[in-house]
C-alpha positions in Angstrom: -18.7 -1.1 16.4 -15.0 -1.0 17.5 -13.8 0.3 14.3 -13.9 3.3 11.8 -13.3 1.0 8.9 -16.8 -0.4 9.5 -18.3 3.1 9.0 -16.2 3.7 6.0 -17.9 0.6 4.5 -21.4 1.8 5.6 -20.7 5.1 4.0 -19.5 3.3 0.7 -22.7 1.0 0.8 -24.9 4.1 1.2 -23.2 6.0 -1.6 -23.2 3.1 -4.0 -26.8 2.5 -3.4 -27.6 6.1 -4.2 -29.0 7.2 -1.1 -30.1 10.8 -0.8 -28.2 11.7 2.3 -26.8 9.9 5.4 -28.2 10.5 8.9 -25.6 9.9 11.6 -27.0 9.0 15.2 -24.7 8.0 18.1 -21.3 8.5 16.5 -19.9 10.1 19.7 -19.5 7.1 21.7 -16.2 7.8 23.3 -14.7 10.4 25.6 -13.4 13.7 23.9 -9.9 12.8 24.5 -10.1 9.3 23.0 -8.1 8.6 20.0 -11.0 6.7 18.1 -12.6 10.1 17.8 -9.8 11.5 15.9 -9.8 8.3 13.7 -13.5 8.6 13.1 -13.3 12.3 12.6 -10.6 11.7 9.8 -12.9 9.1 8.1 -15.9 11.4 7.8 -13.7 14.1 6.7 -12.1 12.0 4.0 -15.3 10.7 3.1 -16.8 14.2 2.8 -14.0 15.3 0.3 -14.5 12.7 -2.3 -16.4 13.5 -5.4 -19.7 11.4 -4.8 -19.9 11.9 -1.3 -23.6 12.3 0.1 -24.4 15.0 2.5 -24.1 13.8 6.3 -26.4 14.9 8.9 -26.1 14.4 12.7 -29.6 13.9 14.5 -27.9 13.7 17.8 -25.4 15.7 19.5 -21.8 15.4 17.9 -18.5 16.9 17.7 -17.8 15.9 14.2 -17.8 18.4 11.4 -21.1 17.4 9.8 -24.5 19.6 9.7 -26.4 19.2 12.8 -30.4 18.8 12.7 -32.7 17.8 15.4 -34.5 14.2 15.0 -37.7 16.1 14.9 -36.9 18.7 12.7 -35.2 16.8 9.8 
């Protein structure tokens, strides 16, 4: 998906659907210096600051500021 806006909509749908938490997999699709990483990082950070945000868990390696778990240990 070429835009963090799509991720923001997906987070909103999961939240409004009253999911218990959100698992992230494969969100680090760009190189470390790519500006799109900063955009996604900001999207995830802003989401986590909202009152009704759900806990985010990365189940694949990530550079984003979310809790990290093994896909096998969740």
